[in-house]
N, C-alpha and C positions, 0 to 999 in steps of 0.2 A: 116298321119291322126292322130290327137290327140286322146288320150284315154279319156273316160268319167270318171271323178272322182267318186270314190265309187264303181266302177265296179271291180269285182274280176277277176283275171287272174292267171296264174301259171308260176312257174319257176322250172327247175329241181334242185334237191338238190345238185347235183354236181356243177352246175353253181353257186348256192348261196354260197356254201362252198368255192369254188375257189375265187369268188369275195370278200367274207369275209376275205380271207387270203391276199387280195390285189394282186392277180396274174392275169396276162393276160392269154389268152388261149395259147399263144406262150411260155411264161415263165413256165407255168404249164406243157406244153408238153415237154419242154427241161428238166425239173426236172424229168419227168417220162420216158424220153428217147424214146418218140414216136413222130409221126408226128402231128403237130398242127391240121390238118384236123380231126384227130381222136377225139380230145376234142370237136371240133365243132359238129361232128356227135353225140357224146354222149349227148351233151346239147340240141340238136334239136330232140333227141329221134329217130334218124335214125338208130343208132346201140347201142349196150351195150358194155361196156368195158370188156375185158377179165378179169378173176378172178385175175390174177397176177397184172394187171394194177390197178384194183379197190382196191386191198389190198395196193399197193404202194401209190395210191392217198389218201386213208384214213390215212395212216401213215404220209404223207406230210402235210395233212390238220388238223391233230390232232383230228381225229374222228374215229368212227367205220365204217365198210363197210355198215352196215345197215343205218347209217346216210346219206349215199350218194345215196341210192336206191329210185328212184321215184321222185315225184313232190310235190310241196307245193303251196297252193292257197295263193295269196297275193293281196293286193289292187293295183290298177293301180299306185297310188302315191308311194307305196313301191317298185313296180317293176321299176318305173322310177328312183328312188333313187338308188336301187341296181345296175342298169345298167348304172349309172352315173360313176363318177370318184372320186378318192381321198378318204379321210377319211369318208366323208358322205356316200359313197357307201359301204365301208367296214362295217361301223356301222349299216347301214340298213340291210345288209345281215346277220350280226351276230344277230341282233334283231329278224329277221324272224326265224333263226335257233333255237334261244333260246325259242321262243314261241312254235315252233313245238316240241322241246324236252320236254317242260313242259306238252304239251297235250298228248304226248306219254307215259308219266310216270303214 
């Protein structure tokens, strides 16, 4: 079912940062030395990462642990772009994270 343009939705910050780094869930999990299903559960908010995994994820993604905690509201167009592939997806994810960090300051 297509999304209605202009409608806001949300994405977890960990998914946004992972996609901004150009990593699939599998590649991210391999770097963290965990099962890929764990990354999926984090991104669907089914479970939270253990502190050690969260610290390692922040290190890999070049951000702080706080930058990975929670969700961010995005437009449907941004969500589609972020969940796309290639450079456009990475750029969209980075743009959303930059906007969030400016609001937090």
